Structure formats: structure tokens, C-alpha cells
C-alpha positions, 0 to 999 in steps of 0.5 A: 632135925628138930622142930618147934612147937606148932603154930599158935592160933589154929582151929576155930579161932582167928583162922576160922574168922579169916575164912568166914570174912573171905566167904562173906566178902565173896558172897557180897561181891557176887550178889552186889556186882550185878545188882549195883549195875541193874539200871544199866543191864537188860532184864535178862542177862547173858550168862553163857557163851557158845564160843564167843557169842551168847547163847543162854541167859538168866533173869537179873536176880537169878544171875546175881543169886545163882553164883552166890548159891554155888559159892555157898555150897563150896563153903559148906563142903569145905566147912564139913571137910574141916569138921570131919577131917580137920587134918587133911582139910588144913592142906586144901581148904584155903586153896579151894576157897581162894581159887573158887572165890577168884574164879566165881567173882572173875566170871561174875565181873566178866558177865556184868561187863559183857551185858553192861549198857546192852538193850538185849542179852543177845547183844552182849559182848563176846567172850574170849580172853576174859575166860582165859584170864579168869581161869589162869588167875584162879589157878595161880591163886590156888597154887600160891595158897597151896604152897603157902599152906605147906608146913615143914616136915615134923622131924624129931620132936624130942623134949627141950633140955631143961635149963641147958644153955646149949644142946649136945651135938654128937661129933660129925652130926648135922643138925637143924632146928626149924620153927615158925610162929604166926598171928592169925589176927594180922592174917584176918586184917589182911583178908579184910583189906584184900577184899576191899581192894578186890571189890574196888578192882572188880567194880572197875573191871566190870565197867561200873566205875573208873579205877579208884586208885585211892582205894585199891592202892592203900588196901592192897598195900596194907593187905600185902604188908600184913600178910608178909609180917603175919608169920615167920619161919626160922631155921638154925643149922650149920649154915647159920640163922635164917629168918623168912617172912610170910607164908613162903619164907620170902623175903628173909634175912640170913646170918652165917655163924661167923657173923654171930656171937651168942643167942638167947631166949627172951620174952617180949611184948609188942609194946616193948618192941614198938608194935607189930611187924619189923620194928627197930628201937632201943632193943635192937631189931625185932620181928614181932608177930606175936607177944611172948617167947623170942629168939634173940641173937647178938651179932659181931657188930654188937646189935641184937636181932629178935624174932618171936617164934615158938620153942625159942629156948631150944633154938637158942641152945642149938645155935650156941652149940653150933657157935661153940663147935665152930670156934673149936673147929677154928682152933679156939677153945669154946668157953 
């Protein structure tokens, strides 16, 4: 098994700024939610419940700043982990940041909603299903981001063949090529849009405003679309070519070897493809997550499909070898 070169854009580039935007956005939400409702909250707000009834409180300003301080301690811990143990931190940094951010903002939203329009903190609404919902949402987000952060196994990283259109495959050998590519700037834009949708949704859940679908819907839609088309995973094997979109590799497209004619590597820009994402123009179909090297396949229908992915030359060479072997196995000598 071979694997392409590592995904571009790591380190303290756009990925760092994505974490920074998320951290700043969560901090702003934690502070802004109670302060925006200060004219509808008591001077002391209930912050702890014994079962369903409130049993402790904080001044309004402290209730706004305390969870933000807890959040900043978590962010600092993640930053230190990334600084001194960058390898392991790649696997748990985003799950911790996303899950904790959802947990704290959900809790703050529930506190504001329970205290809203109450004369005293002792009159705050009881807590019940809200706690379960917040914990479940945080756990689900942590699980999903943990799965999204997983990378394929390293495999054998032998050097690509110099100038060879095909790769030699020993008889009876099963081989596969895995590669991926991503655009951290699209992920950064997805985070920013997601924070906008989250802020509008939390304001509605806390009771501050009605649900503003004109804000939530477009922000959430753009965030999901950007997230899905900010990265791709490509696999070439005896089963054919599979291209998966987004951090989970879903949705995806698959071609059997019998559906393909040839493969090649080609450099393309977003301008040539017509923009970012899933594009269709005179070049055929292009999945463009970043400019540069693309794996291009010609299907038996005469159409081209291209995907921007690292180490495309080796992927094209292996796919051509598999196509030639399939033709030979069918009794047609390869050219």
C-alpha cells in the first residue's frame, strides 16, 4: 500500500487561525449571552441546581466571565499541548476544543434561559432535559470531530517512479494508493459561518430573540458546504477509483476499473476549474480544493473527472497499471 504526501496547510497557518477564530467566537458567545440579556435578568443569577431546583448563584458579571475564564484555560492547555507535543495534539486538539465549546455555550444558554424575566435567582426555572441535551450534543460533536481528525495509516512511502506512466505490479499482488488534500482556508471560512449560525441559534434558545432563519439557514448551509468540499480523500485499488468528500469521506463517487480508460496527472488552477468546490465546465468535472496537482481520469463515456490531490502522478501511474492488468486478464493484451 502506498500513500500520498501529507496534506498541505498544517502547522500554524490557516489551521491555527481556524482554532483561533473558534476560540474567540466561543469566548464572545459566553460573555455576550448574559450581558445581552442583562435588562431581563436578576442581579444575581442562578448558576447551579440541586436536582431541578436552583441552589447557588453568581453576580451577573461573574456569571458572564467565569465560564469564559474556564474556556480560556482549556484553550491555553490545548495550545501548550500543540506547542510541546504537536504530534499527539493533532488527534485530540479539535475534539477537545469543539466538545468543550459546545458544552460551555450550551450550559450558558440554559442558564440565561432559566433566569430570564425572573425577579430573583431563587425563582429560576428548573433544569432537567436541558442538561442531558447539552451533554449529549457536546459528546456527539467531540466524537464527530475525533473521527474527522483521524488519518489513514502511513503505509509504505516509497519514492514515486521518475517519469514512468505506470507502476510495476508483481503478479498476484494487491496494491492500493491513498492520498488526500485539503484547503484550510475553506475550513476557516466554514468555522466563521458556523459560529454565526451557532450564535443566532443560541440567542433563540436562550429566549433573547425569536429564531432568525434568515441568519441561521444561510450561515449553516454555507458552513456545511464549505466543510464538505474543503478536503478530499482518494483511493486507487483493484476495485477502481473512489473519491470521498469532507473529513469523513462521505459523500463520495466511485468508478470501477471497467468504467475507466486512462489516468494522468495535470496541474490546474481554481480559475481554470471555474472556482472552488465541485465544478463542471469545458474541462469536464473538477473537484478543486486547492490549486496545483490533480488526478485526471478519462471515463468510457468520454468525459474527464479531475480531483486536486497530493501525489497525483503516482496515483495516475498505479491506476494505469491496474487498467492494463485488467485488460490483460480479460484476454486483451495491454498496450
